[in-house]
N, C-alpha and C positions, 0 to 999 in steps of 0.2 A: 571412373571415380574421381579423376582430376577435375572433371567438369563440376561434379557435386561439391568438391572441396572449394573450387573457385566461387561457386554460387553461394556457399555458406559464408565465405569471406566477404563477398560483395554485399550481401544482405546485412552483415554485421557493420560494415563501414557505412552503408546507407542509413542504418538505424542511428548510429552515433553522429553521423555527419562530421566525423573527426578521426583522422588516422591514429592519433596518439591514444584516444580512448579505445578504439578497436584493438590496437596493439596490446594495451593493458589487459583486455579481456582474454586475448589469446596467449599472453605471456611471451610475446615476441617484440622486436623493435619496430618503430614506425617505418624505417627504410625498407625493411623486409616486406611490410605490407604494401608499400608503394611499388616495390619491384614486382610483386605478384599481380597487382592491379594493372600495371603496365603490360605485363605478359598476357593477361586476360584480354585487354583491349587490342593488343596486336593480333591475338588469335582470332578475335571476333571481327577485327577490321573496322571498329567504330570506337568513338570516345564515349565512355559511360559516365565519367565524372569530370566536373570542373573543379580544379584544385586551387586553393589559396593557402597562405601560410597557416591560417587558423581553421578554416572550414572547407568542406567539400559540398558540392551540390550536384544533383543529378541532371544529366542531359536528357532530352526526350528519349533517346535510345536507352539510357540508364533507367528511366522510369518504366519503360516497357520491359526491360530485363528483370527489374525488381518485381513488378506485378506478376508476371508469369513465373518467374523463378520462385517466388514465395509460395505460389500454389504448388509447384512441383515438390518443394521441400516439405510442405504440409502433407502431400500425398505419400511421400517417402516415410515420414514419421508415422502416418497411419499404418502403412505396410509393416513397419518394424513392430508396431504395437500388436498387429495381428499375429506376427511370428512369435513374439515373446509370450503372448497369451498361451501358446501351446506348451510352454514349459512351466506355466503356472506362476510366474514371478514377473511383476512389472519391472521395466528397466528404462533407462534413458535419463535425459537432463530436464529438470524443471527450474524455471526462473520465476521467483516469487517476490512480490513487492509488498511491503507493509510499512506502517508508520514507525517512527523511532521508538516511542514508549511501549506500545503494544507489541511491536516486533521484538524488542529486546526481552521483555518480561514474559511474554506468553508464546509467541511464535517460535523464537529461536530454541527454547527448551523442548518444544514439541518436535521441531525438526531434528534435534539431536536424538530423541527417542525413536523417531520414524526411521532414520538411517540405520539404527541398530536392527530394526525389523526387516528393512528392505535395502540391503547393501548394494543391489544392482542399480539403484536410482541415485543420481547426483542432483543436489539442490544448490542453486545460487540464490541466497537470500539477500535482497537489496532493500535497505531501510532508507526512507526519505521523509522529509518534513511535509510533503504534500503528495496526493495520489498522482501516479503517472499514467500516461496513455498506454494501455497494454499493447495495442497494435503498433504504435509508432516506436515504442521502446523495446519491443520484442519480448514482453513478459507473458508467461503462460497463465499466471494467477495473480490476483491482487486481493488484499484483505482490506475491506472498506467498512466504514461506520455509517449508519443511517440509511436513507432510501437510496436506491440505485436508479438514477434517472435515465441512463443510456439504454435504450431498448435493444441495441446491437450486441450487448453482452449478456451472458447468463449469470445468475446469482443464486447462491445457495446459502441459506441461513446457517451460521455456525453457532451463534450464541445470542440469546436474548440479552439486551443491555439497555439501560436508560441513563439519562444524564441527571446528575444530582447537584443541588445547591448545598454547599457545605462550608463550615468554618470550624475552627478549633474551639474547645470549651473555654479557653482563656479569652478568645475574641468575643464570644457570646456573653461571657460574664462581664466584660468591660464595656461592650457597646450595645448589648441587647439583641433581641430576635426580631427580624423583619416579619411583620404580619401579612404584608401584601407585596407583590413584586415591585410596586412603586416605592416602597420603603427602601429598596436597594439604592436609590439615588442619594440617600443620606448615609450610606455606608462606604467603607473602603472596599472596592471590588478588585479582584485580581484578574486582569484582562489577558486573554490568550489571543495572540496575533498569529493566525495560521490560515492557510489556503487563501481563498479570495473573498471570504466572508467579511462583513462589516465589523470592524473591531469594536468590542464593547457593546454590542447590541444583543440582548438576550430576549428570546421569544418564549412566552408562557401561554398555556391554555388551561382552562378549567371548564369542562363541559363545552358549551358553545361560546364561552367568553375567551377572548384572546387579548393579551397585552404585550407590547414590545417596549422594552425598557433600555434606555441608553445609560450604561453604568460607567463609572470611572474610579480611579484609585491611583495610588502612588507607584504601583508596580505593574508591569506588563512583560510578557515574554512570548516568544514563538515556540516554546517548549512546554508541553503539558506537565511533564514530570517536575519541572521547576516551579510551575504555578502550584502544583499540589504540595510541594515542600514549603512554599511560602504560607499556604493555608495552614499547614501543620504547625508552623512557627507563630501563628496568630497574627499574620500581617493583613488578613482580610478575608472576604467571602469569595469562593471560587465555584465554578461549574466544572465538574469532572464526571467521568464515567463510573457507573456502578461497579464495573469489574475491578477498578483500582481503589474504590472507596469503601466497598462493602465491609471488608475486614477491619478497616480503620474505624468505621462507625461502630461496628460490633465491639471493638476493643476500647471504645470511649475516647479515641484520639481525634475524632471528628464528630461534629453534630450535623445531622441532615436538617435543612431548613426548607420552608415553603413546601411541605410534603403534599399539600392538596393541589399543587400546581404541577403541570407537566411541561417538560422541555421537548424540543424536537427529537424525533426518533434517533436512537443511537445503536440499533441492533447491528451486530457484526456479521458481515457476509463475506463469502469467498466469491469473487467475480472472475469470469473467464470468457474468452471469446467463443463464439458459437462453434467455430470449426474445431475446438478442442473438447467438445462435450462428450465424446466417446473415448477419449484417451484413458487407457487403463491406469497409467501412472498418475494422471491428474485425479481421476476418480478415487484411487486408493489413498492419495495424499489428503484430499479434501475430507474424506470420511474419517481418516485417522485424526486430522487436525480438529474436526468438530468434536469427536469423542474426547480428545485430550483436553480441549478447552472446557467442555461441560464437566468433566471429571474434576477439574481444578477450580 
């Protein structure tokens, strides 16, 4: 069992490439991590890591230990799932990644309800301003918007969603309604700076016709919730998701614009690595999350 404990520790350090970050995850001090790694290397008789004051990197032996060790840990997790199935209750740890806005407002409340139903499962919810690499960062599940381009991961639709061009009634009354996407170049647009996408470039389609518009305005942010608040304040036109604008449009706080034009797909998916597709805890959580999101 010490071997499995050391292997878990090593994979955590390899994932973070930083002793302090691994220590925070485990709730221990960096020196204690360093001491255990040194003991592991002495036991194996090889150096697994090259250490600097800020980062660690893997030696060739460390790469070999990580690749085969990760497979062993995956097989152990699958074995535990088979055993826990016999008692009819999924158990274990799930590490979930989601965006800040959607994670706070939709995923976190669903996680709270889920744990009340399945107390044997532990969930670590990590919110970030951009999607993370599930394999490199050690996550079981990611919540993603739009198309899923990576064929190495599985995806399950959680919620149909589309992007909406919108502004406040006060802005529309003061500056008018754009009739075509090109009209947006004469309006104050609220630009979201996120991921690696081109800032201020909005893509529209209508049937076979496509238009790409470079928009601009006095305000931009890397936070979607901030952009939405600016739109509500009448500061300009924004592109936001249906899940966060639908009630505001219904209540008259926002006006949907350019309804005849479509923006890129924003459907919400749960994505997970192929090796996790039979996990009972993962399957149970994804099903619960989808039902909760559709209910709300």
